[in-house]
Structures are given as C-alpha cells and as structure tokens.
MDTraj code that builds the backbone (N, CA, C; nanometers):
import mdtraj as md
import numpy as np

residues = "MET LYS LEU LEU LEU TRP ALA GLY ILE ILE PHE ALA VAL ILE TRP ILE PHE ARG SER LYS LYS SER SER ALA LYS MET ASP ILE PRO LYS THR PRO GLN ALA PRO GLN ALA GLN HIS GLU GLY ALA GLU ALA MET LEU SER CYS ALA HIS CYS LYS THR TYR PHE PRO ALA SER GLU ALA VAL PHE ASN SER SER ASN SER ALA PHE CYS SER VAL GLU HIS ARG ALA GLN HIS ILE VAL HIS".split()
xyz = np.array([
    [0.0819, -0.1198, 0.0000],
    [0.0000, 0.0000, 0.0000],
    [0.0862, 0.1261, 0.0000],
    [0.1973, 0.1213, 0.0776],
    [0.2868, 0.2364, 0.0802],
    [0.3488, 0.2585, -0.0569],
    [0.3778, 0.1523, -0.1280],
    [0.4369, 0.1635, -0.2623],
    [0.3398, 0.2337, -0.3571],
    [0.2145, 0.2020, -0.3497],
    [0.1131, 0.2658, -0.4323],
    [0.0996, 0.4138, -0.3980],
    [0.1082, 0.4497, -0.2727],
    [0.1023, 0.5890, -0.2296],
    [0.2214, 0.6672, -0.2840],
    [0.3420, 0.6102, -0.2716],
    [0.4613, 0.6787, -0.3233],
    [0.4557, 0.6918, -0.4763],
    [0.4084, 0.5920, -0.5456],
    [0.3949, 0.6000, -0.6915],
    [0.2979, 0.7124, -0.7298],
    [0.1896, 0.7273, -0.6560],
    [0.0933, 0.8350, -0.6813],
    [0.1538, 0.9723, -0.6578],
    [0.2331, 0.9855, -0.5524],
    [0.2982, 1.1140, -0.5228],
    [0.3995, 1.1486, -0.6312],
    [0.4798, 1.0521, -0.6714],
    [0.5800, 1.0765, -0.7763],
    [0.5105, 1.1137, -0.9073],
    [0.4033, 1.0432, -0.9397],
    [0.3272, 1.0744, -1.0608],
    [0.2722, 1.2166, -1.0551],
    [0.2186, 1.2570, -0.9414],
    [0.1612, 1.3911, -0.9267],
    [0.2686, 1.4987, -0.9408],
    [0.3863, 1.4766, -0.8824],
    [0.4955, 1.5745, -0.8917],
    [0.5415, 1.5888, -1.0369],
    [0.5584, 1.4761, -1.1063],
    [0.6003, 1.4816, -1.2462],
    [0.4947, 1.5529, -1.3303],
    [0.3693, 1.5238, -1.3055],
    [0.2614, 1.5865, -1.3808],
    [0.2595, 1.7380, -1.3590],
    [0.2819, 1.7827, -1.2356],
    [0.2835, 1.9262, -1.2041],
    [0.4000, 1.9946, -1.2739],
    [0.5182, 1.9332, -1.2709],
    [0.6341, 1.9941, -1.3374],
    [0.6137, 2.0031, -1.4885],
    [0.5568, 1.9009, -1.5477],
    [0.5324, 1.9038, -1.6923],
    [0.4294, 2.0096, -1.7301],
    [0.3269, 2.0245, -1.6499],
    [0.2254, 2.1247, -1.6823],
    [0.2818, 2.2659, -1.6677],
    [0.3675, 2.2887, -1.5705],
    [0.4305, 2.4207, -1.5555],
    [0.5269, 2.4467, -1.6698],
    [0.5974, 2.3435, -1.7130],
    [0.6927, 2.3590, -1.8227],
    [0.6201, 2.3922, -1.9528],
    [0.5093, 2.3259, -1.9792],
    [0.4343, 2.3522, -2.1020],
    [0.3670, 2.4895, -2.0981],
    [0.3225, 2.5336, -1.9812],
    [0.2619, 2.6665, -1.9723],
    [0.3680, 2.7749, -1.9875],
    [0.4912, 2.7478, -1.9455],
    [0.5989, 2.8449, -1.9642],
    [0.6317, 2.8603, -2.1120],
    [0.6211, 2.7527, -2.1888],
    [0.6454, 2.7612, -2.3324],
    [0.5376, 2.8432, -2.4006],
    [0.4160, 2.8356, -2.3525],
    [0.3066, 2.9097, -2.4135],
    [0.3174, 3.0587, -2.3871],
    [0.3834, 3.0984, -2.2793],
    [0.3954, 3.2395, -2.2457],
    [0.4927, 3.3122, -2.3380],
    [0.5863, 3.2411, -2.3971],
    [0.6852, 3.3032, -2.4851],
    [0.6193, 3.3292, -2.6200],
    [0.6097, 3.4571, -2.6595],
    [0.5469, 3.4851, -2.7890],
    [0.6394, 3.4427, -2.9024],
    [0.5803, 3.3804, -3.0016],
    [0.6584, 3.3400, -3.1177],
    [0.6620, 3.4548, -3.2160],
    [0.7803, 3.4857, -3.2678],
    [0.7937, 3.5923, -3.3653],
    [0.7647, 3.5355, -3.5031],
    [0.6714, 3.5952, -3.5746],
    [0.6408, 3.5438, -3.7073],
    [0.7547, 3.5738, -3.8045],
    [0.7779, 3.4819, -3.8954],
    [0.8816, 3.5037, -3.9950],
    [0.8262, 3.5871, -4.1082],
    [0.9126, 3.6682, -4.1634],
    [0.8722, 3.7501, -4.2766],
    [0.8506, 3.6599, -4.3977],
    [0.7565, 3.6930, -4.4853],
    [0.7330, 3.6093, -4.6031],
    [0.8563, 3.5934, -4.6916],
    [0.9391, 3.6972, -4.7029],
    [1.0595, 3.6871, -4.7845],
    [1.1599, 3.5906, -4.7231],
    [1.1624, 3.5812, -4.5904],
    [1.2559, 3.4912, -4.5257],
    [1.2206, 3.3461, -4.5554],
    [1.0947, 3.3170, -4.5738],
    [1.0533, 3.1815, -4.6044],
    [1.0817, 3.1459, -4.7498],
    [1.0735, 3.2429, -4.8394],
    [1.0893, 3.2187, -4.9824],
    [1.2025, 3.3036, -5.0377],
    [1.3225, 3.2842, -4.9855],
    [1.4345, 3.3674, -5.0288],
    [1.4657, 3.3478, -5.1766],
    [1.4483, 3.2272, -5.2277],
    [1.4810, 3.1997, -5.3670],
    [1.3650, 3.2228, -5.4616],
    [1.2519, 3.2708, -5.4128],
    [1.1342, 3.2902, -5.4978],
    [1.1574, 3.4051, -5.5946],
    [1.1033, 3.3892, -5.7129],
    [1.1196, 3.4898, -5.8165],
    [0.9828, 3.5177, -5.8782],
    [0.9646, 3.6392, -5.9246],
    [0.8377, 3.6763, -5.9871],
    [0.8197, 3.5991, -6.1170],
    [0.6944, 3.5630, -6.1428],
    [0.6619, 3.4904, -6.2651],
    [0.5835, 3.5824, -6.3585],
    [0.6141, 3.5755, -6.4872],
    [0.5456, 3.6554, -6.5883],
    [0.4754, 3.5627, -6.6857],
    [0.3757, 3.6157, -6.7552],
    [0.3032, 3.5391, -6.8559],
    [0.3458, 3.5871, -6.9941],
    [0.3759, 3.4932, -7.0817],
    [0.4164, 3.5257, -7.2182],
    [0.2968, 3.5859, -7.2911],
    [0.3168, 3.6973, -7.3627],
    [0.2094, 3.7636, -7.4355],
    [0.1645, 3.6815, -7.5560],
    [0.2480, 3.5877, -7.6009],
    [0.2136, 3.5070, -7.7186],
    [0.1475, 3.3743, -7.6810],
    [0.2106, 3.2951, -7.5920],
    [0.1588, 3.1611, -7.5602],
    [0.0936, 3.1519, -7.4224],
    [0.0984, 3.2579, -7.3458],
    [0.0362, 3.2671, -7.2126],
    [0.0980, 3.1724, -7.1088],
    [0.2172, 3.1203, -7.1363],
    [0.2877, 3.0340, -7.0424],
    [0.3587, 3.1198, -6.9387],
    [0.3616, 3.0736, -6.8126],
    [0.4324, 3.1459, -6.7075],
    [0.5779, 3.1039, -6.7041],
    [0.6664, 3.1998, -6.6819],
    [0.8099, 3.1756, -6.6779],
    [0.8739, 3.2752, -6.5819],
    [0.9977, 3.2485, -6.5336],
    [1.0635, 3.3401, -6.4401],
    [1.0937, 3.4751, -6.5051],
    [1.0816, 3.5795, -6.4286],
    [1.1032, 3.7151, -6.4807],
    [1.2457, 3.7356, -6.5302],
    [1.3418, 3.6628, -6.4748],
    [1.4809, 3.6788, -6.5172],
    [1.5030, 3.6270, -6.6592],
    [1.4126, 3.5440, -6.7115],
    [1.4264, 3.4893, -6.8463],
    [1.3420, 3.5654, -6.9484],
    [1.2815, 3.6747, -6.9091],
    [1.1892, 3.7476, -6.9966],
    [1.2615, 3.8189, -7.1098],
    [1.1947, 3.8220, -7.2249],
    [1.2377, 3.8987, -7.3408],
    [1.1269, 3.9998, -7.3658],
    [1.1640, 4.1292, -7.3708],
    [1.0641, 4.2346, -7.3853],
    [1.0683, 4.2947, -7.5254],
    [0.9546, 4.3459, -7.5708],
    [0.9502, 4.4192, -7.6968],
    [0.9444, 4.5682, -7.6675],
    [0.9256, 4.6501, -7.7716],
    [0.9275, 4.7957, -7.7530],
    [0.8094, 4.8462, -7.6711],
    [0.6976, 4.7725, -7.6705],
    [0.5826, 4.8150, -7.5906],
    [0.5859, 4.7544, -7.4502],
    [0.6980, 4.6961, -7.4137],
    [0.7247, 4.6414, -7.2796],
    [0.6380, 4.5201, -7.2470],
    [0.6000, 4.4440, -7.3496],
    [0.5308, 4.3171, -7.3287],
    [0.6353, 4.2089, -7.3044],
    [0.6041, 4.1152, -7.2163],
    [0.6986, 4.0096, -7.1816],
    [0.6737, 3.8853, -7.2660],
    [0.7825, 3.8228, -7.3109],
    [0.7761, 3.7001, -7.3891],
    [0.8720, 3.5986, -7.3290],
    [0.8406, 3.4689, -7.3497],
    [0.9244, 3.3635, -7.2934],
    [1.0471, 3.3357, -7.3789],
    [1.0459, 3.3780, -7.5069],
    [1.1619, 3.3552, -7.5944],
    [1.1638, 3.4595, -7.7055],
    [1.2762, 3.4661, -7.7725],
    [1.2916, 3.5590, -7.8840],
    [1.1992, 3.5165, -7.9989],
    [1.1836, 3.3864, -8.0186],
    [1.0967, 3.3353, -8.1242],
    [0.9517, 3.3797, -8.1031],
    [0.9031, 3.3728, -7.9807],
    [0.7649, 3.4142, -7.9534],
    [0.7492, 3.5659, -7.9696],
    [0.8533, 3.6404, -7.9377],
    [0.8469, 3.7847, -7.9607],
    [0.8351, 3.8129, -8.1097],
    [0.9121, 3.7422, -8.1913],
    [0.9081, 3.7608, -8.3369],
    [0.7736, 3.7141, -8.3940],
    [0.7203, 3.6022, -8.3470],
    [0.5922, 3.5526, -8.3955],
    [0.4770, 3.6452, -8.3561],
    [0.4877, 3.7071, -8.2409],
    [0.3826, 3.7982, -8.1943],
    [0.3771, 3.9234, -8.2805],
    [0.4917, 3.9693, -8.3282],
    [0.4977, 4.0886, -8.4153],
    [0.4300, 4.0571, -8.5477],
    [0.4504, 3.9355, -8.6022],
    [0.3915, 3.8951, -8.7283],
    [0.2408, 3.8880, -8.7189],
    [0.1881, 3.8369, -8.6088],
    [0.0434, 3.8216, -8.5946],
    [-0.0147, 3.9494, -8.5536],
])
top = md.Topology()
chain = top.add_chain()
for i, resn in enumerate(residues, 1):
    res = top.add_residue(resn, chain, resSeq=i)
    for name in ("N", "CA", "C"):
        top.add_atom(name, md.element.get_by_symbol(name[0]), res)
traj = md.Trajectory(xyz[None], top)
C-alpha cells in the first residue's frame, strides 16, 4: 500500500512539473517570420504575351511596348500576328 502511495505522489509531482513547463512555453510569444525569409529563392513569374505560359522574370524577353515574352521566337511571332 505504501508503494502505491509513493507511486501516486511521484506521478503527481512529475505531472505538475510538466504542466508548468508547457505553460511556460506558451507564455513566450513566437515571432512570425517575414514572407521573404521563407521564400528567399522565390522569383516573380510573368506570362508570355504570345503563348500565355508562365516563366521566371529573369528569363523574360521584352519588346518595344514592354510586353513580356518567354523567348525571342515568340516575340518575333507575336509581331507577325
């Protein structure tokens, strides 16, 4: 019977310490990360004026009216049409 009493006391002490530890974690405010920090390698996507395909802005080919194209060929074909 004494063993059961001591086991109950030890269980209660452990339970109290764990609950205090978890409540201490909840009190610390988490700082939200900036969207750029999550997507450092993200790049803007543009739509080709000729085929409507999306491609990275760094690969864009522009015409005189500042329309974006995915390739030089599509820029030339767009002028013809």
